[in-house]
N, C-alpha and C positions, 0 to 999 in steps of 0.2 A: 501651233497656234490657235487661237480660243477665241470665240466672239460673245458678249457674256451679254443678255437681254432683262432687263428688269420690269416688269410690267405689272404694277397698279397696283403695289405695294401699299399695304395697309399694316402697321402693329401702333396698338396702345398698351396703354399701362392702366390699367381701372379705366379713370377715365380719360385719362390724359392720350393726347394721340402725340407719337414720336414720327410716324412714318404716315403720311396724308396723299396716298396714293401716286407715289412716285414713280416714276419711267424713264430710263435711260438705256443707252443701248452703249458699251464697249465695243469698238469692233477689234479686230487680230494686229496685234502689234500695237496700238493704242496704249497711253501712260496717260492716265487720265485724274488728275486731280481733283481732289475733295477737298473743299474748305468750307469754315460756318462757325458764327459762336460756341460754345459749350454749351451742349445740350438742343443744336438744330438736327441732331438726329446721327450725325456721321459713321459714329462708330455702332449705331443700331444696326443703320443698312448696310456695315462692314459685316458683320455678327451674325445678318441676313445671310449676305452670299455665300458666307463659308458654314452654314447650317449649323452655325450656334448656337442661334431664337429662330425660329420657326413662327414667320408671318401671320398675321390675322386673317388678311387673305391676298391673295395676287400670286404671282408666278415670277422664280426667276428658271433661267434659260440659258445653259451652257451649249453652245453648237445645235440650237432649238430642242432641248432635254430639257425636262425640267428636273431640278433639282430639289425642287420640293415632294417631289413627289419620287423621284431616285437621288435618296444624297450621295450617296456614296458616288456617284458620278461625281459631282463635286471635288469630296474629298481624295478622290484618284489625280488630281487635276490641279489641285490646288495648295499654294503654298502660302500660310496667314502669318503676318508679323503684327502681332498684339501690341497694345501701347504698352503694356505691364510685361515685365521681362520674366520668360517663360524657362528659367532657368531652377538649375538646384543651385546653391551657392556652395554648400559641401562636398561637391563634384565637379572635376576639373571641367576645360572645357571640355575636352575631346570624352569623356566621359560622361556629359551632357548628351553631344553629339551621339556615340553609340547607343546611347539609352534611347533618345529619339529616331534616333532610328531603326530603333526595335520594333515600334510603335507606330513607324510607316511600313511595319512589312516586309522593308526592305529585304533580299536576302543576303543568307549569311556572308556566304561568299564576294558578296557587291559591297558587303558596310565598308572595309578600310580602301577599297577604290572609289568610292562615293563622297567620304569625309575628305581624303587626301584633295579632292578636287575643292570640296569646301573651304576647306585651309587656303585655298589657291585664289582662289575667289575672294573672300574677306582679309586677308591681309595679315593674318595674326602669325607669330612663330612659333613652333613646336615647342618653344621651349616654356614659352607664356600660357599656349594651351594643355599643358599637364598641369599648370597650378588651379588650386582652387579656385572658383567663380569670384568668392566672396571678399578674395585678394584682385578684381579686375578694375580696373576706370569703370565709369557708366561709361563712353565709348565702347571699351571692348566690350563689355554687357551686350550692347546694343549690335555690335558684329556677331557674335555667336549668336545672339536672338535671329537674326535675319540667316544668317548658316542652318539652323535649323529649319526654318521655312525652306530650305532650298534642297535638302537631303531627299526628296522625291521626285527631282527633277520636275517640278510645276510648269505649264504652258502659262499655267495664273499666276498671279504676285497679287496679292491684299495685305498692303502695308497700314498700319494706323497709327501716326504720328511718328515713324523708327526714328528721328533723329532729337526728339525730345530731350534738354537736361544735357545736352554734351558736348563736346570740347568742338571746337570751329575744325581740327586735321578731322578727326573723327567724321564727322560730317559731312565733310567736302567729300572724305574715302569713299563713304556712302551712299552719297548723291552719283561719283562716278561707275560704283558698283550696280546701282540702277540701271543709270544709261547704256552698261556693257550688256545687265540684262537683256533688255530692250533690244539692243542691236542682237541677239541673238533670236528675238522672233517672242520674247517674252511677254504676254498682256498685262499691266500693271495697273493694279487701282488703289493710288496715295493720296492718303487723307495728312493733314498741314495745316497749322497755324501761320508756316513761314513762306509770305504769297515769294521771298525771293528764290524760295525752293520750288512752288510753283510754277515761278514763271521758267525758270532753269531746265528740270526736267517734263513737264508735261506739256501735251502738246493739245490736251483739250482738258480743261475745267468747269466742275461743276460745283457752283454754290447753292449754300443749302441754309435756310431759316428754318426754324418752328417745325420742322417733319416737310418742307416744303423744299422743290428746286425751284429758285428762282431766277437763275442762271446756267445756262448751260451753252455752251460755245469752244470755239476753237482759243488757245490761249492766245494767238495772237490781233483775231478780232477782238477779244474782251482788253486787252490790254492795250489795245489803240483805242479802244471807244472806252475805256477804262472813265473821264470824268463825264460822259453820258451815258456810264452803265449805273445807275442807283443802286442796283445789289451791291455791284462791285466796289463802288465809289466807297457806298457807307461802307462793307466790312474793310474794304483797304484805310479807310482814315481810321478806322478802330483801332487796326493791329495794330498799325503804325504812329499812331498817337501825333495827330501832324492831318495837316490839309493842304 
């Protein structure tokens, strides 16, 4: 289990402020949902968390240790599911998992064992996983993409819209997988545009707007106060196209 604390994080691209003194804490075992319009800063925040982007100032701590000063701390304990599919189309699903297992520096003798566990988690047939990824449906690709992030058995899983553009069956399966991982004690940060997903799997929600956190509470409190929470109500109405 792992606790993450973000302190006064600032990120600028030239004159544009993408993250404006963002601070939050994710307790061990939380599923934190992050929602906000395109450009709100969700993906930038996640990229900073997994050390793909270096912030201009501020800090990110995992169990009290700075990952800005020591990025290897986060890289050894995090699994990152990017919004874009990070798979090689001309390789099979299994070969993709083997490739990424090597990049994680998983011991050769443990690779097959880890892949067997991943196959069980993502729920795809071995025969399917022998086919090239370019022949997969969007939902199948998303499942393998998640499997890659789990290869190093991370304490923390950062997921950037992992169900975007897939069928309802695959979506429901992925949400089931996330719930199962959380029951095992994984700390999960989950960005989505789908409020039904946030309500279903997250125990806390962070609403972002123009690089700022405008609401951060337990999910039940925000849902209860939906009509009274201006930030949530504005986002909810815009996302659902109704009132």
